[in-house]
N, CA, C and O atoms as a CHARMM CRD file, in Angstrom:
* protein
*
  216
    1    1 MET  N     -8.93700 -10.61800   5.27900 PROA 1      0.00000
    2    1 MET  CA    -8.92600 -11.52800   6.51500 PROA 1      0.00000
    3    1 MET  C     -9.13800 -12.92400   6.32000 PROA 1      0.00000
    4    1 MET  O     -8.50600 -13.93300   6.63200 PROA 1      0.00000
    5    2 LEU  N    -10.23900 -12.69100   5.69700 PROA 2      0.00000
    6    2 LEU  CA   -11.07700 -14.30600   4.73200 PROA 2      0.00000
    7    2 LEU  C    -10.22200 -15.41300   3.99700 PROA 2      0.00000
    8    2 LEU  O    -10.55500 -16.59200   3.87700 PROA 2      0.00000
    9    3 SER  N     -8.58600 -14.59100   3.33400 PROA 3      0.00000
   10    3 SER  CA    -7.93700 -14.93600   3.07200 PROA 3      0.00000
   11    3 SER  C     -7.73800 -16.39600   3.28100 PROA 3      0.00000
   12    3 SER  O     -7.90200 -17.50600   2.77600 PROA 3      0.00000
   13    4 TRP  N     -7.00300 -15.33900   4.99000 PROA 4      0.00000
   14    4 TRP  CA    -6.60700 -15.76100   6.22000 PROA 4      0.00000
   15    4 TRP  C     -6.57800 -17.73700   5.52900 PROA 4      0.00000
   16    4 TRP  O     -6.03500 -18.70400   4.99600 PROA 4      0.00000
   17    5 THR  N     -7.74100 -17.03000   6.20000 PROA 5      0.00000
   18    5 THR  CA    -9.32500 -17.53200   7.18000 PROA 5      0.00000
   19    5 THR  C     -8.42000 -19.76200   6.50000 PROA 5      0.00000
   20    5 THR  O     -7.90000 -20.82000   6.85600 PROA 5      0.00000
   21    6 VAL  N     -9.12700 -18.63000   4.99600 PROA 6      0.00000
   22    6 VAL  CA    -9.28900 -20.25500   3.79000 PROA 6      0.00000
   23    6 VAL  C     -7.50800 -21.13400   4.08400 PROA 6      0.00000
   24    6 VAL  O     -7.33700 -22.33100   4.31100 PROA 6      0.00000
   25    7 VAL  N     -6.11500 -19.72700   3.94000 PROA 7      0.00000
   26    7 VAL  CA    -4.97400 -20.66900   3.99900 PROA 7      0.00000
   27    7 VAL  C     -5.26100 -21.34800   4.94300 PROA 7      0.00000
   28    7 VAL  O     -5.86000 -22.38600   4.66400 PROA 7      0.00000
   29    8 PHE  N     -4.95700 -21.05700   6.49600 PROA 8      0.00000
   30    8 PHE  CA    -5.34900 -22.24200   7.26200 PROA 8      0.00000
   31    8 PHE  C     -6.07600 -23.34300   8.17200 PROA 8      0.00000
   32    8 PHE  O     -5.97700 -24.09200   9.14400 PROA 8      0.00000
   33    9 LEU  N     -7.07900 -22.76300   6.87000 PROA 9      0.00000
   34    9 LEU  CA    -8.06200 -25.24800   6.66900 PROA 9      0.00000
   35    9 LEU  C     -7.86400 -25.07900   5.98900 PROA 9      0.00000
   36    9 LEU  O     -8.85200 -24.36600   6.16800 PROA 9      0.00000
   37   10 ILE  N     -7.24300 -24.76600   4.30500 PROA 10     0.00000
   38   10 ILE  CA    -6.22900 -25.34800   3.54200 PROA 10     0.00000
   39   10 ILE  C     -4.87400 -26.58200   4.35300 PROA 10     0.00000
   40   10 ILE  O     -4.48500 -27.74700   4.28000 PROA 10     0.00000
   41   11 VAL  N     -4.70800 -25.75600   4.82200 PROA 11     0.00000
   42   11 VAL  CA    -3.21600 -25.79500   6.01700 PROA 11     0.00000
   43   11 VAL  C     -3.87800 -27.22400   7.20300 PROA 11     0.00000
   44   11 VAL  O     -3.28300 -28.24700   7.54000 PROA 11     0.00000
   45   12 ALA  N     -5.09700 -26.81600   7.54000 PROA 12     0.00000
   46   12 ALA  CA    -5.33000 -27.63000   8.32600 PROA 12     0.00000
   47   12 ALA  C     -6.32600 -29.18100   8.52800 PROA 12     0.00000
   48   12 ALA  O     -6.63500 -30.09100   9.29700 PROA 12     0.00000
   49   13 ILE  N     -6.58100 -28.31300   6.50300 PROA 13     0.00000
   50   13 ILE  CA    -7.27200 -30.18700   5.40900 PROA 13     0.00000
   51   13 ILE  C     -5.76600 -30.87500   5.24800 PROA 13     0.00000
   52   13 ILE  O     -5.65300 -31.97800   5.78300 PROA 13     0.00000
   53   14 ILE  N     -4.54300 -30.31400   4.53600 PROA 14     0.00000
   54   14 ILE  CA    -3.44600 -31.06600   4.48100 PROA 14     0.00000
   55   14 ILE  C     -3.01100 -32.33500   5.06500 PROA 14     0.00000
   56   14 ILE  O     -2.98600 -33.51300   4.71000 PROA 14     0.00000
   57   15 ALA  N     -2.45900 -31.20000   6.77500 PROA 15     0.00000
   58   15 ALA  CA    -1.87000 -31.66100   7.63500 PROA 15     0.00000
   59   15 ALA  C     -3.18600 -32.98000   8.23600 PROA 15     0.00000
   60   15 ALA  O     -2.74200 -34.05800   8.63100 PROA 15     0.00000
   61   16 GLY  N     -4.11900 -32.83700   8.23900 PROA 16     0.00000
   62   16 GLY  CA    -4.81600 -34.09800   8.52500 PROA 16     0.00000
   63   16 GLY  C     -4.80700 -35.18600   7.68300 PROA 16     0.00000
   64   16 GLY  O     -4.48000 -36.31900   8.03700 PROA 16     0.00000
   65   17 VAL  N     -5.24000 -34.79700   6.32200 PROA 17     0.00000
   66   17 VAL  CA    -4.69500 -35.54700   5.32000 PROA 17     0.00000
   67   17 VAL  C     -2.87100 -36.31500   5.84100 PROA 17     0.00000
   68   17 VAL  O     -2.83900 -37.54400   5.90300 PROA 17     0.00000
   69   18 LEU  N     -1.75600 -35.66900   6.11100 PROA 18     0.00000
   70   18 LEU  CA    -0.94000 -35.99700   6.08900 PROA 18     0.00000
   71   18 LEU  C     -1.10200 -36.82800   7.61500 PROA 18     0.00000
   72   18 LEU  O     -0.03000 -37.29300   8.00200 PROA 18     0.00000
   73   19 GLY  N     -1.87600 -36.99200   8.21400 PROA 19     0.00000
   74   19 GLY  CA    -1.77300 -37.94400   9.80200 PROA 19     0.00000
   75   19 GLY  C     -0.92300 -37.04400  10.39600 PROA 19     0.00000
   76   19 GLY  O      0.12900 -37.41500  10.91500 PROA 19     0.00000
   77   20 PHE  N     -1.43000 -35.39500  10.35800 PROA 20     0.00000
   78   20 PHE  CA    -0.05800 -34.48500  11.81100 PROA 20     0.00000
   79   20 PHE  C     -1.14400 -34.10600  12.23200 PROA 20     0.00000
   80   20 PHE  O     -1.95000 -33.45600  11.56700 PROA 20     0.00000
   81   21 SER  N     -1.28100 -34.44100  13.29800 PROA 21     0.00000
   82   21 SER  CA    -2.82100 -34.43200  14.12200 PROA 21     0.00000
   83   21 SER  C     -3.47800 -32.98100  14.73200 PROA 21     0.00000
   84   21 SER  O     -4.52300 -32.34900  14.57400 PROA 21     0.00000
   85   22 GLY  N     -2.18300 -32.83800  15.55000 PROA 22     0.00000
   86   22 GLY  CA    -1.67700 -31.56600  16.15800 PROA 22     0.00000
   87   22 GLY  C     -1.29000 -30.52900  15.79600 PROA 22     0.00000
   88   22 GLY  O     -0.72800 -29.73200  16.54700 PROA 22     0.00000
   89   23 ILE  N     -1.60700 -30.24600  14.05200 PROA 23     0.00000
   90   23 ILE  CA    -1.00200 -29.46300  13.35200 PROA 23     0.00000
   91   23 ILE  C     -2.69000 -29.34300  13.13100 PROA 23     0.00000
   92   23 ILE  O     -3.28500 -28.31900  13.46600 PROA 23     0.00000
   93   24 ALA  N     -3.23700 -30.25800  12.66000 PROA 24     0.00000
   94   24 ALA  CA    -4.48900 -30.01100  11.79500 PROA 24     0.00000
   95   24 ALA  C     -4.99600 -29.23600  12.76800 PROA 24     0.00000
   96   24 ALA  O     -5.50400 -28.13900  12.53800 PROA 24     0.00000
   97   25 ALA  N     -4.87000 -29.87200  14.19000 PROA 25     0.00000
   98   25 ALA  CA    -6.62700 -29.08500  15.42300 PROA 25     0.00000
   99   25 ALA  C     -6.08400 -27.40000  15.30800 PROA 25     0.00000
  100   25 ALA  O     -6.85300 -26.44100  15.25300 PROA 25     0.00000
  101   26 GLY  N     -4.34300 -27.30900  15.28700 PROA 26     0.00000
  102   26 GLY  CA    -4.06900 -25.63100  15.35300 PROA 26     0.00000
  103   26 GLY  C     -4.14100 -25.14800  14.27600 PROA 26     0.00000
  104   26 GLY  O     -4.55500 -23.99600  14.14000 PROA 26     0.00000
  105   27 ALA  N     -3.85000 -25.72100  13.49000 PROA 27     0.00000
  106   27 ALA  CA    -5.04800 -25.17200  11.99500 PROA 27     0.00000
  107   27 ALA  C     -5.72300 -24.11600  11.82100 PROA 27     0.00000
  108   27 ALA  O     -5.63200 -22.95200  11.43300 PROA 27     0.00000
  109   28 ALA  N     -7.02500 -25.50900  12.56600 PROA 28     0.00000
  110   28 ALA  CA    -7.76100 -25.51400  11.99800 PROA 28     0.00000
  111   28 ALA  C     -8.85200 -24.64100  13.32200 PROA 28     0.00000
  112   28 ALA  O     -9.96200 -24.15700  13.10000 PROA 28     0.00000
  113   29 GLY  N     -8.16100 -24.65200  14.58200 PROA 29     0.00000
  114   29 GLY  CA    -9.15500 -23.04800  15.31800 PROA 29     0.00000
  115   29 GLY  C     -8.44000 -22.56200  14.95800 PROA 29     0.00000
  116   29 GLY  O     -9.19400 -22.24100  14.04000 PROA 29     0.00000
  117   30 ILE  N     -7.64100 -22.13500  14.73400 PROA 30     0.00000
  118   30 ILE  CA    -6.91500 -20.47700  14.17900 PROA 30     0.00000
  119   30 ILE  C     -7.67000 -19.82900  12.80300 PROA 30     0.00000
  120   30 ILE  O     -7.86400 -18.68800  12.38300 PROA 30     0.00000
  121   31 ALA  N     -7.95600 -21.07600  12.38200 PROA 31     0.00000
  122   31 ALA  CA    -8.90400 -20.23200  10.65300 PROA 31     0.00000
  123   31 ALA  C     -9.91900 -20.90900  11.57800 PROA 31     0.00000
  124   31 ALA  O     -9.86400 -22.09700  11.26000 PROA 31     0.00000
  125   32 LYS  N    -11.07900 -20.72300  12.84400 PROA 32     0.00000
  126   32 LYS  CA   -12.81900 -20.70900  13.49100 PROA 32     0.00000
  127   32 LYS  C    -12.03900 -19.54300  14.01500 PROA 32     0.00000
  128   32 LYS  O    -12.51200 -18.43700  13.75300 PROA 32     0.00000
  129   33 ILE  N    -11.06500 -19.58300  14.62400 PROA 33     0.00000
  130   33 ILE  CA   -11.38000 -17.42700  15.21400 PROA 33     0.00000
  131   33 ILE  C    -10.98200 -16.86000  14.51700 PROA 33     0.00000
  132   33 ILE  O    -10.77100 -15.72500  14.94300 PROA 33     0.00000
  133   34 LEU  N    -10.51300 -17.10500  12.82300 PROA 34     0.00000
  134   34 LEU  CA   -10.26400 -15.34400  11.85500 PROA 34     0.00000
  135   34 LEU  C    -11.65500 -15.72200  11.62500 PROA 34     0.00000
  136   34 LEU  O    -12.21500 -14.89300  12.34300 PROA 34     0.00000
  137   35 PHE  N    -12.48800 -16.34700  11.15700 PROA 35     0.00000
  138   35 PHE  CA   -13.52100 -16.88800  10.58300 PROA 35     0.00000
  139   35 PHE  C    -14.52800 -16.28400  11.81600 PROA 35     0.00000
  140   35 PHE  O    -14.85100 -15.23700  11.25500 PROA 35     0.00000
  141   36 PHE  N    -15.28000 -16.24700  13.19900 PROA 36     0.00000
  142   36 PHE  CA   -15.60600 -15.43900  13.57900 PROA 36     0.00000
  143   36 PHE  C    -15.54900 -13.76300  13.80200 PROA 36     0.00000
  144   36 PHE  O    -16.42000 -12.91300  13.99200 PROA 36     0.00000
  145   37 ILE  N    -13.22600 -13.70200  13.61300 PROA 37     0.00000
  146   37 ILE  CA   -13.33500 -12.12800  13.58200 PROA 37     0.00000
  147   37 ILE  C    -14.14400 -11.16700  13.01300 PROA 37     0.00000
  148   37 ILE  O    -14.65200 -10.10700  13.37800 PROA 37     0.00000
  149   38 PHE  N    -14.09800 -12.41300  11.16500 PROA 38     0.00000
  150   38 PHE  CA   -14.02300 -12.31500  10.32300 PROA 38     0.00000
  151   38 PHE  C    -16.23200 -11.74300  10.17500 PROA 38     0.00000
  152   38 PHE  O    -16.58800 -10.78400   9.48900 PROA 38     0.00000
  153   39 LEU  N    -16.96500 -12.39100  10.76600 PROA 39     0.00000
  154   39 LEU  CA   -17.85400 -12.42100  10.81500 PROA 39     0.00000
  155   39 LEU  C    -18.27900 -10.80100  11.25700 PROA 39     0.00000
  156   39 LEU  O    -18.50500  -9.86500  10.49000 PROA 39     0.00000
  157   40 VAL  N    -18.30600 -10.80600  12.66300 PROA 40     0.00000
  158   40 VAL  CA   -17.94500  -9.34700  13.58900 PROA 40     0.00000
  159   40 VAL  C    -17.98400  -8.19400  12.88900 PROA 40     0.00000
  160   40 VAL  O    -18.76100  -7.24700  13.00700 PROA 40     0.00000
  161   41 VAL  N    -16.79400  -8.40500  11.91800 PROA 41     0.00000
  162   41 VAL  CA   -15.82600  -7.15100  11.36900 PROA 41     0.00000
  163   41 VAL  C    -16.99000  -6.49500  10.65900 PROA 41     0.00000
  164   41 VAL  O    -17.55100  -5.45900  11.01600 PROA 41     0.00000
  165   42 PHE  N    -17.27700  -7.24000   9.60700 PROA 42     0.00000
  166   42 PHE  CA   -18.49600  -7.94100   9.03000 PROA 42     0.00000
  167   42 PHE  C    -19.31000  -7.51700   8.43000 PROA 42     0.00000
  168   42 PHE  O    -19.37500  -7.02800   7.30200 PROA 42     0.00000
  169   43 LEU  N    -20.32300  -7.78900   9.58200 PROA 43     0.00000
  170   43 LEU  CA   -21.56400  -6.96800  11.27800 PROA 43     0.00000
  171   43 LEU  C    -21.88300  -5.87700  10.96500 PROA 43     0.00000
  172   43 LEU  O    -22.76600  -5.38100  10.26500 PROA 43     0.00000
  173   44 VAL  N    -20.63400  -5.34600  11.87500 PROA 44     0.00000
  174   44 VAL  CA   -20.15200  -4.19800  12.92500 PROA 44     0.00000
  175   44 VAL  C    -20.04000  -3.01400  11.24900 PROA 44     0.00000
  176   44 VAL  O    -20.38300  -1.84600  11.43300 PROA 44     0.00000
  177   45 SER  N    -19.61100  -3.38300   9.88900 PROA 45     0.00000
  178   45 SER  CA   -19.17400  -2.25600   8.50700 PROA 45     0.00000
  179   45 SER  C    -20.94500  -2.05000   8.84600 PROA 45     0.00000
  180   45 SER  O    -21.52800  -1.07300   9.31400 PROA 45     0.00000
  181   46 LEU  N    -21.56600  -3.59800   8.32800 PROA 46     0.00000
  182   46 LEU  CA   -23.20100  -3.49600   7.64200 PROA 46     0.00000
  183   46 LEU  C    -23.75300  -2.39300   7.92500 PROA 46     0.00000
  184   46 LEU  O    -24.30200  -1.46900   7.32300 PROA 46     0.00000
  185   47 ILE  N    -23.34700  -2.84400   9.57400 PROA 47     0.00000
  186   47 ILE  CA   -24.77300  -1.86700  10.24800 PROA 47     0.00000
  187   47 ILE  C    -24.58600  -0.06400  10.53700 PROA 47     0.00000
  188   47 ILE  O    -25.29200   0.92200  10.74700 PROA 47     0.00000
  189   48 MET  N    -23.09500  -0.45000  10.37700 PROA 48     0.00000
  190   48 MET  CA   -22.44600   1.73400  10.04000 PROA 48     0.00000
  191   48 MET  C    -23.31700   1.79400   9.31000 PROA 48     0.00000
  192   48 MET  O    -24.39400   2.39000   9.34100 PROA 48     0.00000
  193   49 ARG  N    -22.72900   0.98700   8.43500 PROA 49     0.00000
  194   49 ARG  CA   -23.32300   1.70700   6.76200 PROA 49     0.00000
  195   49 ARG  C    -25.03600   1.79400   6.96100 PROA 49     0.00000
  196   49 ARG  O    -25.68600   2.83100   6.82700 PROA 49     0.00000
  197   50 PHE  N    -25.54500   0.56700   7.28300 PROA 50     0.00000
  198   50 PHE  CA   -26.54700   1.41400   7.65400 PROA 50     0.00000
  199   50 PHE  C    -27.47700   2.37700   8.25000 PROA 50     0.00000
  200   50 PHE  O    -28.49300   2.99900   7.94100 PROA 50     0.00000
  201   51 VAL  N    -26.47100   2.18400   9.50700 PROA 51     0.00000
  202   51 VAL  CA   -26.52300   3.66100  10.10800 PROA 51     0.00000
  203   51 VAL  C    -26.64500   4.84600   9.87300 PROA 51     0.00000
  204   51 VAL  O    -27.43300   5.67000  10.33700 PROA 51     0.00000
  205   52 ARG  N    -25.21500   5.01300   8.54800 PROA 52     0.00000
  206   52 ARG  CA   -25.31800   6.20300   8.10900 PROA 52     0.00000
  207   52 ARG  C    -25.99000   6.43600   7.13800 PROA 52     0.00000
  208   52 ARG  O    -26.24500   7.63800   7.07000 PROA 52     0.00000
  209   53 THR  N    -26.53800   5.67300   6.09100 PROA 53     0.00000
  210   53 THR  CA   -27.24900   6.12400   4.65600 PROA 53     0.00000
  211   53 THR  C    -29.03700   6.52400   5.99600 PROA 53     0.00000
  212   53 THR  O    -29.89700   6.98800   5.24700 PROA 53     0.00000
  213   54 ALA  N    -29.56800   6.45200   7.37400 PROA 54     0.00000
  214   54 ALA  CA   -30.88500   6.16200   7.33700 PROA 54     0.00000
  215   54 ALA  C    -30.59900   7.93000   7.76200 PROA 54     0.00000
  216   54 ALA  O    -31.55500   8.67800   7.96900 PROA 54     0.00000
C-alpha cells in the first residue's frame, strides 16, 4: 500500500510541474488517503504484536 502512495505522489508532482493542477490535486488527495490508511494498518499491526507477546 505504501508503494501505491509513492506512485500517486510521483504522479501528483509530475502533473503539478506540467501544470495539470486538477490531476495533481486528485493524485495528491489519493496519496494522502492511502498514506493514512497505511498508518492505521501499521499501528494496528504493531498493537496486535505487542498484545500477543504480553
